[in-house]
ZAFIVEX-218767 format. One line per field, with one value per residue (C-alpha): x, y, z; residue in one letter. Coordinates in steps of 0.5 Angstrom, whole numbers, plus 500, padded with zeros to 3 digits. Each point is the difference from the previous one (the first is absolute). Layout:
x <- X_...
y <- Y_...
z <- Z_...
type <- A_...
END
This chain:
x <- 570_497_498_507_504_496_501_508_500_496_505_506_498_498_508_502_496_497_498_496_496_499_496_496_495_500_496_495_498_493_495_501_494_495_502_493_498_504_501_494_503_506_502_502_500_503_500_502_507_498_496_497_501_495_499_493_499_494_500_502_507_501_495_497_505_506_495_504_507_506_501_506_506_501_493_500_507_501_504_503_501_495_499_494_495_495_494_494_494_495_501_500_504_507_502_507_502_506_505_503_495_502_503_496_499_503_498_500_499_497_502_495_502_494_502_502_492_497_501_500_501_502_507_499_496_505_501_497_502_496_502_498_503_500_498_504_502_498_498_496_501_494_501_494_501_502_495_500_504_496_492_502_500_507_502_507_500_499_500_500_496_501_501_505_496_504_498_501_502_506_503_499_507_502_494_502_507_497_498_503_497_504_498_505_506_498_497_493_497_496_495_497_494_500_494_500_507_498_497_505_498_505_499_505_500_504_499_500_496_503_501_503_498_504_499_501_503_498_505_499_505_498_507_498_494_505_497_504_494_501_496_499_495_500_494_499_500_496_502_495_495_500_493_498_499_506_497_494_498_494_497_496_499_493_498_503_503_506_505_503_505_502_506_496_494_493_495_495_492_502_496_504_495_503_507_501_498_502_500_495_495_494_497_501_506_500_505_503_506_505_506_504_496_494_496_496_494_497_492_502_505_506_505_505_505_497_503_498_501_500_499_502_496_500_502_505_500_502_494_506_497_504_502_502_496_503_499_501_499_497_498_494_501_495_499_505_498_497_494_496_495_493_498_503_498_502_493_496_493_497_494_502_505_507_503_506_500_506_502_506_503_505_500_497_501_502_502_496_503_497_503_497_500_498_494_504_505_495_502_507_499_496_506_504_494_493_495_503_507_506_506_504_495_504_500_492_499_502_499_494_499_503_497_500_493_498_497_496_497_498_497_500_500_503_506_506_502_496_498_495_496_501_498_503_495_503_494_503_507_497_495_505_502_496_503_507_502_502_505_498_506_499_507_502_506_503_498_493_501_496_504_504_507_505_494_498_498_504_504_502_500_496_498_496_498_496_501_507_503_506_505_496_494_496_497_505_497_501_499_506_505_505_502_493_495_505_506_507_502_506_501_495_500_496_498_496_495_496_501_494_505_504_499_502_493_496_502_495_500_495_496_494_498_493_499_493_497_493_495_493_501_500_504_499_504_501_505_499_505_498_501_493_499_494_499_495_500_495_499_503_495_494_503_496_503_503_498_504_507_506_504_507_505_508_506_506_503_494_498_492_498_493_494_493_494_495_493_494_502_506_504_505_503_506_506_507_506_504_499_498_504_495_493_497_493_498_493_499_507_500_505_502_506_500_507_499_507_499_502_494_495_495_502_496_503_494_496_500_503_504_500_503_503_499_505_499_493_502_500_504_501_505_499_504_497_504_503_507_504_507_506_498_493_496_496_493_499_494_499_492_499_494_499_494_502_499_507_504_498_499_507_504_507_502_508_502_506_503_506_503_502_507_496_502_495_498_495_497_495_494_493_494_497_494_493_496_506_502_507_504_507_504_507_505_505_507_501_507_496_501_494_497_495_499_496_495_499_495_499_494_497_505_498_505_498_504_500_505_501_503_505_503_503_494_497_493_496_498_495_494_500_494_501_493_498_493_500_503_502_503_497_504_494_500_507_502_498_497_504_499_505_499_505_499_504_498_497_495_502_501_508_499_505_504_504_498_503_496_504_497_502_497_500_498_496_496_494_495_492_496_498_505_506_501_501_506_499_507_504_507_502_498_504_499_506_500_504_497_497_497_493_500_505_497_497_494_495_498_495_506_497_502_496_504_499_505_501_502_502_501_499_495_502_507_497_500_493_498_505_501_502_504_500_505_497_505_498_506_500_503_506_501_497_495_494_499_494_501_493_498_495_498_500_496_504_494_492_500_505_501_503_502_500_505_499_504_502_499_507_497_504_498_500_496_501_504_495_494_495_500_495_503_495_499_496_499_498_499_504_495_501_493_500_499_497_500_508_504_507_506_504_507_505_507_506_504_508_498_507_500_496_506_504_498_496_500_495_500_492_499_501_493_497_495_493_500_504_506_504_495_500_492_495_493_495_494_494_498_493_495_505_506_503_503_504_505_502_508_505_507_504_507_502_503_497_495_496_493_499_493_498_493_500_495_503_508_501_504_502_504_502_505_499_505_498_503_508_502_493_499_492_497_495_497_499_493_497_502_497_494_499_499_492_498_493_498_496_494_504_507_499_495_499_499_493_499_499_506_498_505_498_504_499_500_499_495_501_506_501_502_505_499_505_500_508_503_507_501_495_494_494_495_499_494_498_495_497_501_495_502_501_500_499_499_503_499_502_500_506_502_505_506_500_502_504_500_498_501_495_504_496_502_496_501_497_499_506_496_496_500_495_506_507_501_506_497_501_500_501_500_501_496_501_495_500_496_500_498_497_501_508_500_501_498_505_498_505_498_505_501_501_507_505_504_508_501_492_496_495_495_498_494_500_493_498_494_497_500_506_505_507_507_504_506_500_506_501_505_503_496_507_503_494_500_507_497_493_499_493_497_501_494_501_493_502_506_496_494_504_498_504_504_497_504_497_504_496_503_496_502_495_506_503_494_501_495_497_502_499_554_502_500_494_501_494_499_495_499_494_495_496_495_505_508_503_507_506_501_506_504_501_503_495_500_496_494_495_494_493_499_496_498_495_498_498_493_494_493_494_494_496_505_504_508_503_507_503
y <- 534_497_494_500_499_495_496_501_498_493_499_501_495_495_500_499_495_497_493_504_504_494_497_507_498_493_496_495_494_499_495_493_497_497_504_502_493_502_507_504_507_504_507_505_507_505_498_504_498_497_495_495_496_494_494_496_493_497_495_498_499_499_497_505_499_503_507_506_496_501_497_496_503_502_499_508_503_507_504_505_495_502_498_499_495_495_498_496_505_494_493_503_507_502_507_502_506_504_501_505_504_499_506_505_500_493_495_493_493_495_492_495_493_497_493_502_501_495_493_496_506_500_501_507_503_499_507_507_507_507_507_506_507_504_507_506_504_507_505_507_505_504_505_504_507_502_499_500_495_499_501_506_507_501_503_500_492_497_494_497_494_496_493_496_496_494_496_494_497_504_498_505_501_502_505_504_501_503_507_505_507_506_507_505_494_496_493_499_494_496_495_494_495_495_496_495_501_505_506_503_506_505_506_505_502_506_505_507_506_507_507_499_496_494_494_492_496_493_496_493_495_494_496_496_497_499_506_506_505_506_506_506_504_507_501_507_501_507_504_501_504_499_498_498_495_496_495_499_495_497_493_496_494_499_506_507_504_505_498_506_499_506_501_500_495_503_502_495_502_507_503_500_503_506_499_495_501_498_504_499_496_503_493_498_497_495_499_495_502_494_503_504_497_504_496_505_497_503_499_499_497_505_500_504_505_503_504_498_506_499_507_503_498_492_498_495_495_506_505_504_503_499_507_500_497_493_499_494_498_493_497_495_495_495_493_495_494_495_494_498_495_502_494_495_493_494_495_503_497_500_504_507_497_498_508_503_507_505_507_503_507_503_493_498_493_495_493_494_494_494_495_493_496_493_498_493_505_504_497_501_507_501_497_507_504_503_500_507_498_500_497_494_500_497_493_500_503_504_506_498_506_507_505_508_503_507_504_504_494_498_507_505_507_499_505_497_506_498_494_496_494_494_492_494_494_494_495_497_499_497_495_496_498_503_496_503_506_506_506_506_504_507_504_505_502_506_501_500_506_507_503_507_499_506_503_493_493_495_497_492_494_501_493_496_493_496_494_500_493_497_495_495_502_502_507_504_504_508_499_500_504_504_504_502_497_501_496_503_506_504_506_496_503_498_507_501_495_507_503_499_503_494_492_498_503_495_494_495_504_505_495_496_493_497_492_498_493_499_497_500_496_504_496_502_495_500_496_498_498_493_499_501_504_503_502_504_500_505_503_506_503_499_498_494_494_495_493_494_504_495_503_498_502_499_501_504_495_499_494_499_500_498_502_500_503_506_499_503_506_501_497_495_498_496_498_500_497_507_507_500_505_501_498_499_500_498_499_499_501_507_500_505_500_502_501_498_503_503_507_499_500_506_505_501_506_504_495_497_493_500_495_494_495_492_496_494_501_499_505_499_503_499_502_500_501_507_505_499_494_500_496_493_500_495_503_497_502_497_500_500_499_502_496_502_496_494_497_499_493_499_499_503_502_507_502_504_504_505_504_505_507_498_496_493_495_497_496_496_495_497_500_496_500_505_501_502_504_503_498_500_503_499_502_501_506_500_506_502_500_507_505_503_499_492_498_494_497_496_496_496_499_505_505_504_503_504_503_504_497_506_497_505_501_503_501_499_506_500_506_500_507_503_507_502_506_498_499_496_506_506_506_507_504_497_502_500_493_497_494_495_496_494_495_494_494_494_497_506_505_507_502_507_505_497_504_500_502_501_501_501_499_503_495_501_495_499_504_495_500_494_500_505_496_503_507_503_504_501_507_499_507_499_497_499_498_493_502_497_505_500_502_498_499_500_495_496_502_495_496_499_505_507_504_505_504_500_503_495_505_507_502_495_503_497_493_496_497_495_498_495_502_495_500_497_500_498_499_500_495_503_495_503_495_502_497_503_500_502_502_504_504_503_508_504_507_502_500_498_497_502_494_500_494_501_496_493_496_493_499_503_506_507_503_505_501_506_505_497_501_496_500_500_499_502_498_504_495_501_497_494_499_503_505_507_504_508_500_505_497_503_496_502_496_500_497_497_499_504_499_492_495_496_506_498_496_503_506_506_501_505_506_498_500_506_500_505_496_506_498_495_499_499_501_500_501_494_498_493_498_496_494_504_499_505_499_505_499_501_499_501_501_498_493_500_499_504_501_502_502_502_504_500_508_499_494_501_493_499_494_499_495_499_498_499_503_497_498_495_497_498_498_507_498_495_503_504_494_495_506_500_493_500_499_503_496_499_495_502_499_498_494_494_494_493_499_508_502_504_506_503_506_501_506_497_503_497_493_498_493_499_495_499_496_499_499_498_500_494_499_501_497_503_503_503_503_506_504_508_506_507_503_497_492_496_493_496_493_497_500_493_497_499_508_501_504_504_499_505_501_501_503_501_504_498_504_497_503_502_505_507_503_502_501_496_494_494_497_503_496_501_497_501_496_497_498_494_498_492_500_492_501_504_496_503_496_501_499_499_500_504_507_499_495_498_498_493_498_496_503_498_503_499_501_500_503_504_500_492_499_495_503_499_504_501_503_504_503_506_505_507_503_496_502_508_500_500_502_493_499_493_496_501_495_501_508_497_495_504_507_503_496_503_499_493_500_503_502_501_502_502_506_505_497_501_505_506_497_506_495_507_503_496_501_504_496_493_497_493_496_495_496_506_504_501_505_503_496_501_503_494_501_495_497_495_494_497_494_503_497_496_494_497_495_497_500_497_498_502_497_505_500_497_503_498_501_501_500
z <- 428_506_496_497_506_503_494_500_507_499_494_504_505_495_497_507_503_493_504_505_495_496_505_502_494_500_495_501_497_496_504_498_497_504_506_501_502_506_501_502_501_502_501_494_498_505_507_507_502_506_496_501_494_499_496_500_498_497_505_507_501_507_506_505_505_496_499_503_500_496_493_498_499_493_498_497_498_497_496_502_506_506_507_504_502_496_504_498_500_499_497_493_501_501_503_500_504_499_506_499_495_492_496_497_493_499_495_504_497_504_499_503_501_499_501_507_501_495_499_493_496_492_499_497_506_506_500_497_501_500_501_503_502_506_500_499_506_501_505_500_506_502_506_503_502_507_506_508_503_506_501_504_498_500_492_501_500_493_496_493_499_493_497_495_496_496_494_504_507_503_506_505_502_493_499_506_497_494_504_504_502_503_502_500_499_506_499_502_503_496_503_495_500_494_498_495_497_495_505_504_504_503_505_500_508_503_495_503_498_503_499_493_494_499_495_501_494_499_496_497_497_497_501_506_495_494_497_497_501_504_502_505_502_504_505_503_507_501_506_506_498_493_499_493_495_499_494_496_495_497_502_495_504_503_497_498_506_502_505_503_505_505_504_507_502_499_505_500_498_498_495_493_496_496_502_495_492_493_494_495_505_503_503_508_503_505_505_504_505_502_504_495_494_497_495_496_496_494_499_492_496_498_494_498_504_507_505_507_505_508_503_507_505_500_507_502_506_505_497_497_493_494_498_493_494_497_492_496_493_499_494_500_495_497_503_499_495_505_501_506_502_501_504_505_501_496_500_494_499_493_503_496_495_501_499_503_501_501_499_496_499_494_496_494_500_506_499_503_503_503_504_501_507_497_504_502_504_504_506_499_498_507_504_499_498_502_494_498_501_495_503_496_495_495_503_499_494_494_495_495_497_499_495_499_501_497_505_495_498_507_501_494_501_507_502_501_505_506_503_496_501_496_500_497_499_502_499_494_503_506_497_497_507_506_505_499_504_495_502_495_499_497_498_495_496_499_493_503_504_498_506_497_500_498_496_497_502_502_494_500_496_493_500_506_499_505_502_502_499_503_497_504_496_506_501_503_506_501_507_504_495_505_494_498_495_494_504_501_496_499_505_505_507_506_502_493_503_502_493_495_495_501_498_507_503_496_504_504_506_497_497_503_501_502_501_498_501_497_505_503_506_507_506_507_505_507_504_508_505_500_493_497_494_497_493_496_493_496_493_499_495_504_507_501_503_495_502_498_499_501_506_500_506_498_504_499_496_495_503_501_507_499_495_501_497_502_502_497_505_496_507_501_507_501_505_498_503_499_498_492_495_495_499_493_498_493_497_492_498_504_506_506_504_507_504_507_504_506_497_495_505_500_505_506_503_500_504_507_500_506_506_502_495_501_498_495_503_507_506_506_507_505_507_507_507_501_496_503_503_504_498_504_499_496_494_500_492_496_493_497_493_496_493_497_494_503_497_507_503_507_504_494_502_501_500_507_500_505_499_505_499_496_495_503_500_507_499_494_499_497_504_498_507_500_502_494_497_507_500_507_499_507_500_506_500_505_505_495_494_496_501_494_495_499_493_500_493_498_493_498_493_497_504_505_507_504_507_504_507_505_505_505_507_503_507_500_503_507_499_495_497_496_496_498_495_500_492_495_496_502_496_500_501_507_503_505_501_507_502_506_503_504_503_504_503_496_507_499_505_498_499_504_500_495_495_493_493_494_493_493_493_494_494_493_497_493_500_498_499_498_493_498_499_494_503_503_507_502_499_497_502_507_505_508_505_503_507_506_505_507_501_507_506_507_506_500_506_505_495_495_496_496_495_496_493_494_494_494_494_501_493_497_493_500_499_494_501_506_505_505_507_504_508_504_508_505_508_505_506_506_499_494_495_495_496_493_495_493_496_494_498_493_500_495_499_495_500_493_495_493_495_493_495_494_493_500_494_498_504_506_500_501_493_495_493_497_497_502_505_506_506_507_505_507_506_507_506_507_506_500_492_498_494_501_495_498_502_497_498_497_495_497_495_501_495_505_498_494_496_499_503_503_503_507_504_507_499_505_499_506_496_497_507_499_498_495_496_499_494_497_492_501_505_501_506_500_504_501_498_504_500_503_493_495_494_497_492_499_494_499_494_503_503_507_507_503_507_501_507_502_507_504_500_507_504_498_497_494_496_494_495_494_493_493_494_493_501_503_499_493_500_499_495_504_507_498_497_506_505_495_500_508_502_507_503_506_505_504_507_502_504_500_504_496_497_499_493_497_495_495_496_493_495_493_493_495_497_505_504_507_502_508_503_508_502_507_502_497_494_496_503_496_493_496_493_501_495_501_498_500_507_506_501_506_501_506_503_507_505_501_505_495_499_507_502_494_493_494_495_493_495_492_496_493_494_492_496_495_504_499_505_505_500_507_500_497_507_507_506_507_507_507_506_504_507_502_507_502_507_500_500_507_506_507_505_508_505_508_505_507_500_504_500_506_499_500_501_495_496_494_494_496_492_496_493_501_493_499_495_501_502_500_506_504_507_503_507_499_506_499_501_493_496_502_498_492_501_498_497_500_493_495_494_498_499_496_496_498_499_494_494_494_494_497_493_494_494_493_494_493_499_501_494_495_495_500_507_505_502_572_507_506_505_507_503_502_495_500_497_502_495_500_496_498_504_499_503_508_503_504_507_505_505_506_498_504_498_497_500_494_498_494_497_494_494_502_496_503_497_499_507_504_506_501_507_501_507
type <- M_K_N_N_V_I_A_F_L_C_F_A_T_C_L_S_F_F_F_A_C_K_Q_E_S_P_Q_T_Q_P_L_P_E_G_I_E_A_W_L_Y_A_Y_T_S_G_T_V_S_K_T_G_P_V_E_V_R_F_V_S_A_A_I_D_E_T_Q_V_G_Q_E_A_P_E_G_V_I_E_F_T_P_K_L_T_G_K_T_I_W_K_N_R_Q_T_L_V_F_T_P_D_P_P_M_K_S_G_Q_V_Y_V_A_K_V_A_L_D_K_V_M_D_N_L_P_A_N_L_K_S_F_E_F_D_F_R_T_K_D_Q_G_F_R_V_E_A_G_E_P_E_L_E_S_E_E_T_D_L_S_K_Q_M_I_V_G_K_I_E_T_N_D_F_A_E_P_E_L_V_E_Q_L_L_E_A_K_Q_N_G_A_A_L_R_I_E_W_T_H_K_D_G_T_Q_H_I_F_S_I_R_G_I_Q_R_G_K_D_P_S_S_V_T_L_S_W_D_G_A_P_L_G_L_S_E_T_G_Q_R_V_I_E_I_P_K_L_G_D_F_K_I_S_N_A_T_V_V_N_E_G_G_Q_Y_L_L_L_H_F_T_D_P_L_L_Q_N_Q_D_L_R_G_L_I_S_L_S_D_Y_D_G_N_L_D_F_V_I_D_G_N_R_L_R_V_Y_P_N_A_K_L_A_G_E_K_K_V_T_A_K_P_G_I_K_N_I_K_G_E_K_M_L_K_P_S_V_W_T_L_T_F_T_E_P_E_P_G_V_R_L_V_R_S_G_V_I_M_P_D_S_K_G_L_V_L_P_F_E_A_V_N_L_N_A_V_V_V_E_V_F_K_V_F_N_N_N_I_L_Q_F_M_Q_D_N_D_L_D_G_H_Y_D_L_N_K_V_G_R_V_I_L_Q_E_K_I_D_L_A_K_L_N_P_G_A_S_A_K_T_W_T_H_Y_A_L_D_L_E_K_L_I_Q_T_D_P_D_A_I_Y_Q_I_R_I_G_F_K_P_E_F_S_T_Y_E_C_N_G_G_S_F_I_G_E_S_E_V_T_F_P_K_I_N_E_D_G_E_I_E_S_F_W_G_G_W_Y_G_I_N_G_P_Y_D_G_Y_R_W_Q_D_R_D_D_P_C_K_P_A_Y_Y_N_Y_E_R_F_V_R_Q_N_I_I_S_S_N_I_G_I_T_A_K_G_G_L_D_G_S_Y_F_V_A_V_T_N_L_L_N_A_Q_P_M_E_G_A_E_V_R_F_Y_D_Y_Q_Q_Q_L_L_K_S_T_K_T_D_R_Y_G_I_A_Q_V_E_L_S_R_A_P_F_V_C_V_A_E_K_G_G_D_K_G_F_L_K_M_L_D_G_N_A_L_S_L_S_R_F_D_V_S_G_S_V_A_Q_K_G_L_K_G_F_I_Y_G_D_R_G_V_W_R_P_G_D_S_L_F_L_H_F_V_L_Q_D_K_T_G_K_I_P_P_N_H_P_I_T_F_E_L_K_D_P_R_G_Q_V_R_E_K_R_M_V_T_E_N_K_D_F_V_Y_P_L_H_V_G_T_H_S_D_D_P_T_G_N_W_I_A_N_I_S_V_G_G_A_K_F_R_K_V_V_K_I_E_T_I_K_P_N_R_L_K_I_D_L_D_F_G_S_E_M_L_L_A_K_N_E_P_F_P_A_E_L_Q_V_N_W_L_H_G_A_P_A_K_N_L_R_A_V_V_E_A_Q_I_K_T_T_R_T_R_F_K_N_Y_D_Q_Y_V_F_D_D_P_A_R_Q_V_G_D_E_P_F_K_I_F_E_G_N_L_D_E_N_G_H_A_S_F_K_T_K_I_L_H_N_P_N_V_A_P_G_K_L_K_V_A_F_N_T_R_A_F_E_K_G_G_D_F_S_T_R_Y_S_E_I_A_Y_S_P_F_P_Q_Y_V_G_I_A_V_P_K_N_K_Y_N_S_P_Q_I_D_I_G_K_D_A_D_I_R_F_V_V_L_D_A_A_G_K_P_V_R_N_K_N_I_S_V_G_M_Y_R_V_N_W_R_W_W_Y_D_R_Y_E_D_N_L_T_K_F_N_N_S_N_H_F_N_A_M_K_K_A_E_L_T_T_N_A_K_G_E_A_V_W_S_V_S_T_T_Q_W_G_R_Y_M_V_R_V_C_D_L_D_G_G_H_C_S_G_S_F_F_Y_A_G_Y_P_W_Y_D_D_N_N_Q_N_R_R_E_A_S_M_L_Q_F_A_T_D_Q_S_K_Y_E_V_G_Q_R_I_K_I_N_V_P_S_S_E_K_S_R_V_L_I_T_L_E_T_G_T_K_V_I_E_S_R_W_E_E_A_K_K_G_D_N_T_Y_T_F_E_A_T_P_A_M_S_P_T_V_Y_A_H_V_S_L_I_Q_P_H_N_Q_T_E_N_D_L_P_I_R_M_Y_G_V_V_P_I_E_V_S_D_P_G_T_L_L_Q_P_Q_I_K_M_P_D_E_L_Q_P_E_K_Q_F_T_V_E_V_S_E_K_S_G_H_D_M_T_Y_T_L_A_V_V_D_E_G_L_L_D_L_T_N_F_K_T_P_N_P_H_A_A_F_Y_A_R_E_A_L_G_V_K_T_W_D_I_Y_D_D_V_L_G_A_Y_G_G_S_L_E_K_I_L_S_V_G_G_D_G_A_Q_K_S_N_P_D_K_K_N_A_N_R_F_K_P_V_V_L_H_L_G_P_F_T_L_K_A_G_R_K_A_R_H_N
END
């Protein structure tokens, strides 16, 4: 009856608006003869209403400058008419994006004016047409059961979370009009989160659960989307105290289990054995509590009707017991028809035959379809895809094979009712063109199903013929058919896509596909910051280097950058003018492809590769003669350039720019004058210049350097203040801390009997330990206040001295980790003026610290796979960073925001601040080993955001870290493989001097080979291949000056693809940092001058260098009162230039793609910083000015063994 009504309405509309109806199904003209010489591909089939619509020509139609620009008006027009933008995606491709979106379920004809794009066309090719159809719109409403609105324990405040899923993109404002919710006739507030235009998550807030039962009515109407579908659902809201099961379902995804939803959240960690039972089942049950939900896992597959009983005694979150039993009858069904892949990867070496394994259930046959990406289109394919990608394939290939495969012939005697293993032999297919990429697609039709529907199997079409040929004589793909593999049919409903007894179920979303390329070539590539590239090519079959392989580098536009050949070690090195997009290695007709974008580089998240970064191989150091200046002062700045590459010639100009706090450029000039790359940058200021942070910018050789220059209306100190706690770190166990305060006048006399005030402020800081950067040592559940407080106020004695004791933190257990204590000390003169000094000291509230490291995926995001075990690592260190063995630690895992991952971003985590992990989903107690380490293996069965918190039971410190499981990250299958591919190895010591032998110890398996590269912050400086034996292998090399200050040993352990002696990945890799000091880079300047200087009197400064090196220097004499304001430290360019460097080399390889190869608040304290450290901004105070003592000379160059005198 419903279909009749719809047909009548359409007929009536056509009578009234005949012309408009006629255009709703426009007819396209056949493609003109000869068009294939000009037209390569175009959009066809069913597309989203948001497009895009693309047309790709055989050859370039524009020059490079027009890429990204709009195409000429009228180059593409549509019937019915559309508005939007037509952009040149590249030189060959037009992309039309509609604005507003197209109409759903509409056939469109596109007419392309080819003569507006190409010249010298035949008369019949001035234009051509093609058609496509937009998806039919539809929607589905899902709503969960009531649950707590907040994470407190107030059971009276409830919410319902659900989603509306639309067939195609739908405007959020229209979707929000579809749904309304009422409780007892009163409208409820609905909050929305929209994702990708098809997922629309709603939260119904403000639901009241009271003394009497009530209900929430959800009503939906598709009219805002132009749909006639309406519906309603009534959800029971039980009265307070009515603790029972409100819903029960059987879930077959990811393993069979029961999902029971209770009216109250359940108490975590209660023993449910004997309280939940299944009729006619005597096996064990496992339980996972998740808020109101209880997942019940039987140890065997169940079938048929079962009664599940929840007995009295189950406790809710308040510890209250369920008083009455709840009984539900559930039907356990057989698995739904499906297929799945067994192995991941793309590259298929021919060591074991070209075989693709897969599994199927409740099917007697499958359809196998092969899509071929032609070998001359692979670079174009890789512009939009990794090797395993599937975007926009019709531009680069077509379906070449489609046939039905009888599963009984592949595995005779196998049962279709359980997941069964099968395999496809691809050898004959691939031998015809081994250089192409093949996408193997496996689907199934309703006729192939053995699933029981209403007492019998699914009955569909009687004849099944393959391949299916379209009107152009090409094979028509079954992939992407929105209505299912059999196409549109009467009575189609989008909601039927989950019903195996309806044709809509048998669609491409339930099919699988896998890309395959046959290759025996292994490629490892490395790129440095200086444009140098290193490539190692191996034979995947035996892991041996491949000599004489041609290596080609291409840019994104598929233009050849450079080609070279590998040496006898399979290694090639080149320098490129710009970053490559793809590396291709070829030998004997065999090819390998490696994509070299930043996102494809190997993850180094598990390795310690942090440090300072050289820009273009250059380092720079900007310094001044003090930490703060006043308006009107001269700025004596200097820039020191270090160029280890030797590419910058002497007297090379630099660009100097100075900006005031308002962002206005106050000085900009080219500077060429320098002494051995020490550039003087002297500039004056005016007395009315604005105060604040000025910025000095330096540009040289493509590198940019920056320094904050503080200009403030300060008054120099007249008193020298020294606050001493006798230690570089305060340990809580030593509280109260003794402190010594000494104040002298700048001329040296004691500031006797002056009043002094010392204020302290606790600041949180990230707790770090050397060599443990991958661990988190701070507790997100603890917070500490940051208000300043007085620790001393009183008068100094006759000697300007005061002693006192102070306690910094009365309860150390509130600290999230290590802290920093800032001290603001003021000494007051009799006239009211005061001098001030800011200082900081580290504070350790705990005797030892426990750290946590969670697994990360290839995008460096914390994630574990759903349903798989993942190792979370812990370590306990003392305050100095040394491992502590045999320490007992307590760990707990919590589901944070256990409703939806996007529900809120600000978390109140203080409720987790207890060491017994109350309300944790899982918890355990562990003991550290000899290295202070412990490992906890955990798994999750539901996507969401989780927190793992660990506490040291003896010392009191806790830390916590977060990870995601499953949605919204979609890389579940690869995480464990990438983690397993990471190799841990070590050096015999952590620091070396130039000339010493460096030893690295690498564990290996039998018949492996080791590629060792030594890498710096700029490039690969050395490489070698080594044979490896089973067990530990030791390799040595000499520390050279080129390795200073940091070199990284990058080790790749590569196994032959055909080895069967272990199940380790085909390639494991690891990186260790090695610090190398070069005594030859250290200068020892000596200054000889009077101990005291008299006003207006001449004095002499003698400068020399003790170790016998040439030296370039500047000389500054600055008033001590100015230096003390910021605790100024003498600038140290050597510390900056020879600080530990970050690894500057990226590594890419193909081994993970080998098939079967497991392979802010304002601060309360004055805090300005000198060159030694950056502090927080000071409070501005008006002060009287007077002329300070500031002298500046240089730069000068001093030859070795000489002395210089300055008067």
